[in-house]
PLY file of the C-alpha trace (Angstrom):
ply
format ascii 1.0
element vertex 470
property float x
property float y
property float z
element edge 469
property int vertex1
property int vertex2
end_header
-13.74 87.14 21.31
-10.60 85.50 19.44
-8.17 87.88 17.91
-7.74 87.78 13.90
-4.32 86.62 14.49
-5.39 83.70 16.73
-7.84 82.55 14.12
-5.17 82.67 11.44
-2.85 80.83 13.28
-5.41 78.06 14.23
-6.33 77.83 10.56
-2.53 77.70 9.52
-1.90 74.92 11.95
-4.97 72.83 10.73
-4.04 73.15 7.13
-0.43 72.41 7.84
-1.79 69.08 9.72
-3.94 68.27 6.86
-1.16 68.57 4.35
1.42 66.35 6.59
-1.30 63.72 6.92
-1.79 63.63 3.16
1.76 63.40 2.32
3.01 60.34 0.72
4.42 58.83 3.63
1.16 59.37 5.70
-1.22 58.12 3.01
-2.97 54.89 4.06
-3.15 53.83 0.26
0.53 54.24 -0.46
1.64 52.65 2.97
-0.10 49.64 1.75
1.41 50.15 -1.70
4.86 50.25 0.24
3.92 47.00 2.07
2.85 45.31 -1.15
5.94 46.46 -2.98
8.10 45.07 0.31
6.48 41.81 0.24
6.87 41.23 -3.40
10.43 42.18 -3.20
11.16 39.76 -0.32
8.82 36.99 -1.97
11.23 36.93 -5.01
14.36 36.95 -2.97
14.51 33.10 -2.64
13.74 30.47 -5.08
13.63 26.53 -4.59
14.64 24.21 -7.46
13.80 20.62 -7.77
11.30 20.37 -5.41
9.65 16.80 -5.22
6.81 16.81 -2.83
4.33 14.07 -1.47
1.08 15.09 0.10
-1.83 12.97 1.74
-4.89 12.64 2.48
-8.30 13.14 1.61
-10.34 14.25 -1.53
-13.63 15.71 -2.27
-15.56 18.15 -4.34
-16.18 21.50 -2.62
-19.66 23.05 -3.39
-19.89 26.67 -2.34
-23.02 28.44 -1.11
-24.04 31.48 0.74
-24.37 30.48 4.35
-27.22 32.68 5.48
-29.01 32.00 2.06
-28.87 28.36 2.46
-30.12 28.55 6.01
-33.13 30.79 4.84
-33.97 28.43 2.17
-33.77 25.50 4.42
-36.24 27.16 6.93
-33.62 27.38 9.48
-34.12 30.10 12.43
-31.36 32.04 14.35
-31.41 30.28 17.47
-31.89 32.19 20.92
-28.73 30.51 22.33
-25.58 28.97 20.38
-23.99 25.84 21.59
-21.09 23.60 20.31
-21.40 20.32 19.27
-18.90 17.85 18.18
-21.09 16.67 15.06
-24.59 17.64 13.58
-27.35 15.13 14.11
-30.40 17.44 13.60
-31.26 20.81 12.05
-31.52 22.29 15.49
-28.14 21.19 16.27
-26.86 22.80 12.85
-28.62 26.29 13.76
-27.03 26.58 17.27
-23.37 25.38 16.10
-23.46 27.31 12.97
-24.39 30.66 15.24
-21.76 29.51 17.70
-18.98 30.11 15.09
-20.49 32.47 13.11
-20.63 35.25 16.10
-16.97 34.67 16.46
-16.08 34.73 12.73
-14.26 31.63 13.10
-13.84 28.89 10.61
-15.01 25.36 11.34
-15.69 22.11 9.96
-18.29 19.33 11.13
-19.38 16.01 10.41
-22.95 15.44 9.62
-24.20 12.09 11.21
-27.81 12.48 9.86
-27.21 11.72 6.18
-30.66 12.66 5.37
-30.01 16.21 6.64
-26.90 16.33 4.76
-28.54 15.51 1.55
-31.34 18.00 2.16
-28.55 20.68 2.66
-26.98 19.65 -0.66
-30.33 19.54 -2.63
-31.13 22.87 -1.13
-27.82 24.32 -2.36
-28.66 23.25 -5.94
-32.07 24.67 -5.60
-30.71 27.97 -4.92
-28.59 27.48 -7.86
-28.80 24.99 -10.50
-24.98 25.03 -11.12
-23.48 26.09 -7.79
-19.88 27.05 -8.02
-17.82 23.74 -7.19
-14.42 22.60 -7.40
-11.68 19.88 -6.19
-11.36 20.15 -2.52
-9.79 18.45 0.50
-6.51 19.47 2.31
-4.24 17.41 0.18
-5.41 18.17 -3.30
-5.75 21.80 -2.69
-2.04 21.86 -1.19
-1.07 19.70 -4.00
-2.29 22.10 -6.74
-0.67 24.84 -4.90
2.79 23.06 -4.81
2.41 22.21 -8.58
1.44 26.00 -9.36
4.90 26.96 -7.62
6.73 24.32 -9.81
7.06 21.17 -7.45
6.50 17.62 -8.85
3.68 16.07 -6.61
2.67 12.66 -5.58
-0.88 12.96 -4.26
-2.70 10.56 -1.80
-6.10 11.05 -2.61
-9.05 9.35 -4.34
-11.98 10.98 -6.76
-14.36 10.52 -9.46
-12.19 10.26 -12.42
-13.79 13.71 -14.13
-12.87 15.63 -10.87
-9.51 14.47 -10.96
-8.90 15.01 -14.68
-10.44 18.62 -14.45
-9.16 19.57 -11.20
-5.52 18.66 -10.58
-2.62 20.77 -11.84
-0.21 19.40 -14.36
2.63 18.00 -12.32
0.49 16.28 -9.64
0.33 12.59 -10.05
-2.29 10.37 -8.24
-0.72 7.52 -6.07
-2.48 4.34 -7.40
-3.28 5.48 -11.02
-6.79 4.37 -11.95
-7.27 2.56 -8.57
-7.30 6.02 -7.04
-10.67 6.86 -9.07
-14.02 6.06 -7.32
-17.75 6.04 -8.40
-18.72 9.00 -6.26
-16.96 12.09 -4.90
-17.57 12.88 -1.16
-19.12 16.38 -0.90
-18.12 19.11 1.41
-20.51 21.84 1.45
-18.78 25.52 1.89
-21.22 27.56 3.60
-19.26 31.14 3.40
-20.36 34.63 4.70
-18.71 38.11 4.59
-17.55 40.41 7.15
-20.45 42.20 9.00
-23.05 39.66 7.54
-25.94 39.29 9.90
-28.29 36.29 10.88
-30.80 37.41 13.21
-28.89 38.84 16.23
-25.72 37.54 15.21
-23.14 39.32 13.02
-19.96 37.83 11.71
-16.98 39.77 12.70
-14.89 38.58 9.74
-15.49 36.87 6.46
-15.15 32.92 6.84
-16.98 29.69 6.25
-18.60 26.73 8.06
-17.96 23.49 6.09
-20.11 20.28 6.78
-19.71 16.95 5.29
-20.93 13.30 5.65
-17.96 11.47 3.97
-17.67 7.91 3.27
-14.12 7.42 1.77
-12.12 10.02 3.54
-12.25 8.92 7.06
-10.97 5.57 6.06
-7.88 6.75 4.59
-8.56 4.81 1.26
-5.38 6.18 -0.29
-2.99 5.22 2.57
-1.76 1.89 0.91
-1.12 3.16 -2.76
0.39 6.34 -1.36
2.69 4.53 0.92
3.99 2.24 -1.79
4.81 5.00 -4.36
5.97 7.47 -1.61
9.29 5.24 -1.15
10.31 5.72 -4.82
9.12 9.41 -5.11
12.43 10.79 -3.43
10.35 13.50 -2.11
12.21 16.37 -0.55
8.82 17.02 1.67
6.11 15.07 2.93
2.83 16.63 3.76
0.14 14.97 5.95
-3.05 16.55 6.25
-6.90 15.85 6.21
-6.74 13.83 9.30
-9.75 16.04 10.81
-11.81 13.99 8.36
-11.69 11.09 11.07
-13.46 13.63 13.48
-16.63 11.80 14.89
-16.39 9.39 11.92
-18.53 6.07 12.90
-15.58 3.71 12.92
-15.71 0.06 14.41
-13.79 -0.32 17.87
-10.11 0.34 17.34
-10.28 1.12 13.62
-9.29 4.77 13.86
-6.32 3.72 16.13
-5.23 0.92 13.61
-5.24 3.58 10.60
-3.27 6.31 12.69
-0.80 3.53 13.56
-0.44 3.00 9.83
0.11 6.68 9.30
2.85 6.66 11.92
4.57 3.88 10.37
4.57 5.74 7.09
6.14 8.84 8.73
8.55 6.80 10.74
9.86 5.06 7.81
10.38 8.33 5.84
14.10 9.14 5.38
15.57 11.57 7.63
16.54 13.66 4.71
12.66 14.12 3.82
11.04 16.82 5.60
7.85 15.91 7.28
4.94 18.57 7.71
1.56 18.13 9.52
-1.03 20.58 8.60
-3.84 20.79 11.40
-7.40 21.45 10.66
-10.83 22.12 12.65
-11.74 19.32 14.94
-13.46 18.68 18.09
-12.92 15.11 19.05
-10.76 14.71 21.90
-10.09 11.10 21.56
-8.96 11.90 17.98
-6.96 14.89 19.07
-4.95 12.62 21.82
-4.43 10.09 18.97
-2.77 12.66 16.79
-0.56 13.78 19.67
0.47 9.96 20.13
0.75 8.99 16.29
1.31 11.99 14.10
2.39 15.14 15.74
5.64 13.59 17.44
6.89 12.34 13.90
6.57 15.74 12.46
9.27 18.44 11.92
6.99 21.15 11.18
3.55 22.12 11.78
0.92 24.48 10.19
-2.17 25.88 11.40
-4.48 28.91 11.82
-5.34 30.74 14.98
-8.09 28.36 15.85
-5.92 25.12 15.61
-3.09 27.23 17.37
-5.42 27.71 20.28
-6.59 24.08 20.10
-3.13 22.63 20.46
-1.92 25.03 22.87
-4.67 24.40 25.12
-4.46 20.60 24.98
-0.77 20.57 25.64
-0.65 23.01 28.23
-4.18 22.84 29.91
-5.21 19.39 29.12
-8.41 20.45 27.25
-9.51 21.29 24.05
-10.63 24.98 23.05
-13.68 24.96 20.66
-13.27 28.43 19.64
-10.85 31.28 19.94
-10.35 34.90 18.80
-10.49 35.26 15.35
-7.78 38.09 15.32
-5.61 37.49 17.98
-2.80 39.94 19.21
0.55 39.22 17.70
2.03 38.69 21.21
-0.55 36.19 22.11
0.09 34.10 19.10
3.87 34.23 19.67
3.51 33.05 23.38
1.35 30.20 22.22
3.67 28.99 19.52
6.66 29.11 22.30
4.38 26.97 24.37
3.61 24.33 21.72
7.49 24.10 21.07
8.16 23.60 24.74
5.42 21.22 25.31
6.37 19.03 22.16
9.96 19.03 23.00
9.19 17.41 26.26
7.01 14.91 24.80
9.55 14.16 22.10
9.65 10.25 21.16
12.67 8.12 21.19
11.83 7.31 17.45
10.40 10.74 16.63
11.26 13.87 15.06
12.13 17.11 16.95
9.75 19.88 15.93
11.77 22.70 14.15
9.16 24.75 12.50
5.58 26.19 13.00
3.83 28.42 10.89
0.68 30.12 11.83
-1.59 31.90 9.26
-3.99 34.58 10.53
-6.23 37.11 8.89
-3.70 40.01 9.95
-0.40 38.28 9.95
1.72 35.32 8.83
4.20 34.05 11.75
6.82 31.50 11.14
8.97 30.40 14.14
12.05 28.05 13.40
14.90 26.35 15.36
18.20 27.98 14.44
20.37 25.73 12.25
17.36 23.53 11.10
17.12 22.75 7.63
14.20 25.28 7.33
15.70 28.42 5.24
14.05 31.38 3.87
11.65 31.94 6.65
11.34 35.73 5.56
10.56 34.94 1.98
8.17 32.15 3.08
6.27 34.75 5.18
6.22 37.14 2.30
4.87 34.66 -0.04
2.17 33.30 2.41
1.01 36.74 2.99
0.65 37.57 -0.56
-0.82 34.12 -1.26
-3.70 34.76 1.40
-4.72 37.85 -0.79
-4.42 36.24 -4.07
-6.40 33.33 -2.95
-9.17 35.39 -1.09
-9.46 37.88 -3.75
-9.07 35.48 -6.58
-6.67 37.47 -8.24
-2.86 37.04 -8.97
-2.55 41.07 -9.19
-2.20 42.71 -5.73
-4.37 45.56 -6.06
-3.86 47.88 -3.46
-7.44 49.48 -3.79
-8.98 46.31 -2.92
-6.57 45.58 0.27
-6.23 46.92 3.82
-4.01 46.36 6.69
-5.25 45.04 9.94
-1.95 44.55 11.67
-0.57 47.41 13.72
2.53 49.60 12.94
4.36 47.83 15.82
3.58 45.19 18.04
4.82 43.42 21.35
6.89 40.54 21.33
4.98 38.85 24.03
2.57 39.57 26.93
5.12 38.15 29.21
7.63 39.62 31.63
10.74 41.08 29.46
8.78 41.74 26.38
9.66 44.68 24.15
7.87 46.54 21.19
8.88 45.83 17.69
8.35 48.30 14.98
7.08 47.34 11.48
8.86 48.94 8.62
6.49 49.47 5.78
9.58 49.52 3.05
10.74 46.20 4.42
7.61 44.69 6.14
8.72 41.22 7.15
10.22 41.60 10.68
12.77 38.93 11.57
14.60 38.48 14.79
16.14 35.97 17.01
15.34 34.71 20.47
16.88 31.80 22.69
17.38 29.06 20.05
14.39 30.29 17.76
14.23 32.39 14.53
10.96 34.27 14.06
9.63 36.11 10.94
6.52 37.78 10.83
4.61 39.43 7.82
1.42 41.48 7.54
-1.26 40.39 5.24
-2.87 42.58 2.82
-6.50 41.59 3.72
-9.01 41.30 0.65
-11.79 43.74 1.18
-14.21 41.94 -1.08
-13.84 38.19 -0.46
-14.29 35.74 -3.12
-13.36 32.83 -1.12
-12.00 31.71 2.16
-12.09 27.89 1.89
-8.90 26.59 1.03
-7.01 29.60 1.92
-4.90 27.93 4.67
-3.93 24.95 2.48
-2.58 27.43 -0.25
-0.96 29.60 2.31
1.01 26.73 3.96
1.80 25.22 0.65
2.98 28.67 -1.09
0 1
1 2
2 3
3 4
4 5
5 6
6 7
7 8
8 9
9 10
10 11
11 12
12 13
13 14
14 15
15 16
16 17
17 18
18 19
19 20
20 21
21 22
22 23
23 24
24 25
25 26
26 27
27 28
28 29
29 30
30 31
31 32
32 33
33 34
34 35
35 36
36 37
37 38
38 39
39 40
40 41
41 42
42 43
43 44
44 45
45 46
46 47
47 48
48 49
49 50
50 51
51 52
52 53
53 54
54 55
55 56
56 57
57 58
58 59
59 60
60 61
61 62
62 63
63 64
64 65
65 66
66 67
67 68
68 69
69 70
70 71
71 72
72 73
73 74
74 75
75 76
76 77
77 78
78 79
79 80
80 81
81 82
82 83
83 84
84 85
85 86
86 87
87 88
88 89
89 90
90 91
91 92
92 93
93 94
94 95
95 96
96 97
97 98
98 99
99 100
100 101
101 102
102 103
103 104
104 105
105 106
106 107
107 108
108 109
109 110
110 111
111 112
112 113
113 114
114 115
115 116
116 117
117 118
118 119
119 120
120 121
121 122
122 123
123 124
124 125
125 126
126 127
127 128
128 129
129 130
130 131
131 132
132 133
133 134
134 135
135 136
136 137
137 138
138 139
139 140
140 141
141 142
142 143
143 144
144 145
145 146
146 147
147 148
148 149
149 150
150 151
151 152
152 153
153 154
154 155
155 156
156 157
157 158
158 159
159 160
160 161
161 162
162 163
163 164
164 165
165 166
166 167
167 168
168 169
169 170
170 171
171 172
172 173
173 174
174 175
175 176
176 177
177 178
178 179
179 180
180 181
181 182
182 183
183 184
184 185
185 186
186 187
187 188
188 189
189 190
190 191
191 192
192 193
193 194
194 195
195 196
196 197
197 198
198 199
199 200
200 201
201 202
202 203
203 204
204 205
205 206
206 207
207 208
208 209
209 210
210 211
211 212
212 213
213 214
214 215
215 216
216 217
217 218
218 219
219 220
220 221
221 222
222 223
223 224
224 225
225 226
226 227
227 228
228 229
229 230
230 231
231 232
232 233
233 234
234 235
235 236
236 237
237 238
238 239
239 240
240 241
241 242
242 243
243 244
244 245
245 246
246 247
247 248
248 249
249 250
250 251
251 252
252 253
253 254
254 255
255 256
256 257
257 258
258 259
259 260
260 261
261 262
262 263
263 264
264 265
265 266
266 267
267 268
268 269
269 270
270 271
271 272
272 273
273 274
274 275
275 276
276 277
277 278
278 279
279 280
280 281
281 282
282 283
283 284
284 285
285 286
286 287
287 288
288 289
289 290
290 291
291 292
292 293
293 294
294 295
295 296
296 297
297 298
298 299
299 300
300 301
301 302
302 303
303 304
304 305
305 306
306 307
307 308
308 309
309 310
310 311
311 312
312 313
313 314
314 315
315 316
316 317
317 318
318 319
319 320
320 321
321 322
322 323
323 324
324 325
325 326
326 327
327 328
328 329
329 330
330 331
331 332
332 333
333 334
334 335
335 336
336 337
337 338
338 339
339 340
340 341
341 342
342 343
343 344
344 345
345 346
346 347
347 348
348 349
349 350
350 351
351 352
352 353
353 354
354 355
355 356
356 357
357 358
358 359
359 360
360 361
361 362
362 363
363 364
364 365
365 366
366 367
367 368
368 369
369 370
370 371
371 372
372 373
373 374
374 375
375 376
376 377
377 378
378 379
379 380
380 381
381 382
382 383
383 384
384 385
385 386
386 387
387 388
388 389
389 390
390 391
391 392
392 393
393 394
394 395
395 396
396 397
397 398
398 399
399 400
400 401
401 402
402 403
403 404
404 405
405 406
406 407
407 408
408 409
409 410
410 411
411 412
412 413
413 414
414 415
415 416
416 417
417 418
418 419
419 420
420 421
421 422
422 423
423 424
424 425
425 426
426 427
427 428
428 429
429 430
430 431
431 432
432 433
433 434
434 435
435 436
436 437
437 438
438 439
439 440
440 441
441 442
442 443
443 444
444 445
445 446
446 447
447 448
448 449
449 450
450 451
451 452
452 453
453 454
454 455
455 456
456 457
457 458
458 459
459 460
460 461
461 462
462 463
463 464
464 465
465 466
466 467
467 468
468 469
């Protein structure tokens, strides 16, 4: 039988450990508070004045609906097997495709070729709620609004119904083409969102995300391209942002029509003055032909690329292995993402065109962290402040709150991480008081910031666009 002295010693040790773990420096809520304060301090360390931004393409009205509730009301059943499709042509294909991404917690966007099915989806969403939550959507408009909120003057290449533009665009955003940018009917994007842990039959979402479907008429044809190009010349923009080209994915073009449009986009980018930075924002797509065209006509003429973890895997796989990944780990290890970013830099440097631009920046946004890699000596400055702002914007957008309430946040990123999965890698600690970690390697500078992940997500759609534009 244990002696009284032994028991007393054991109790003393347990109490000491508990007190130690509850001390301020080891309290999880206080460590989150320290990270928040550190990110806020870094965010405010840099400011940019006289920002003039031009951003295109696409525009729509996003209609938001609970994914599983919509499928239940549509009479959809969880499939026995999941399957990937480049576009949707039947309810069965939609069930299999949604389950494919849902079980991975991966964001995806797909074209619905079957217009009757798409109209039924939209009508069902409106039966669930007579006034479903909706708002201005599309990569370019969402980014334009974010730029304007941050104080920039913005030229936007998009088309909308007049009421959508007048109610949805921020002051400081000018539509290229004026009244000619208004059309009779908005393209609708149905944003099916789901929270982490949500179940659909045997499938469970590992994280909150969305599955977006559309059956666009206007966006695939880049209807705003001509007026945007004309006004871009006189805009004196510091930055040109090209996005929304995933709307061309699986779109029913006539032979050669897509390539003609992308050659026009290439011409716009080539004619942009060297003093104007050019950023291309990737998005979910599955058409290998389209991605090959982007590698020929758009990506080589960009200084900067923005993407999430799915799109990073897609471009790295295409460049290194000559195939397209359809789904990737929704929460990749930092070392994996950094290696993929290095691969993209290396591969695109080898493909650089004579009249193209050298890629000097990649920004990857994930659920757990923001990573920015730049070429040392390039015009891209303030990466630490940019990573911090991106991390805070992720919380503000998904929680729909400008205030960073630590009780509504959690940290997924580890207290240290490996710099690579390859030989010569080293472990890098994270300082919670100065949470943005920056270092130099070869010709690159890298900054990485932890994201305060929103516990109760209001909205995931538009997160990447807000983050990249912040």
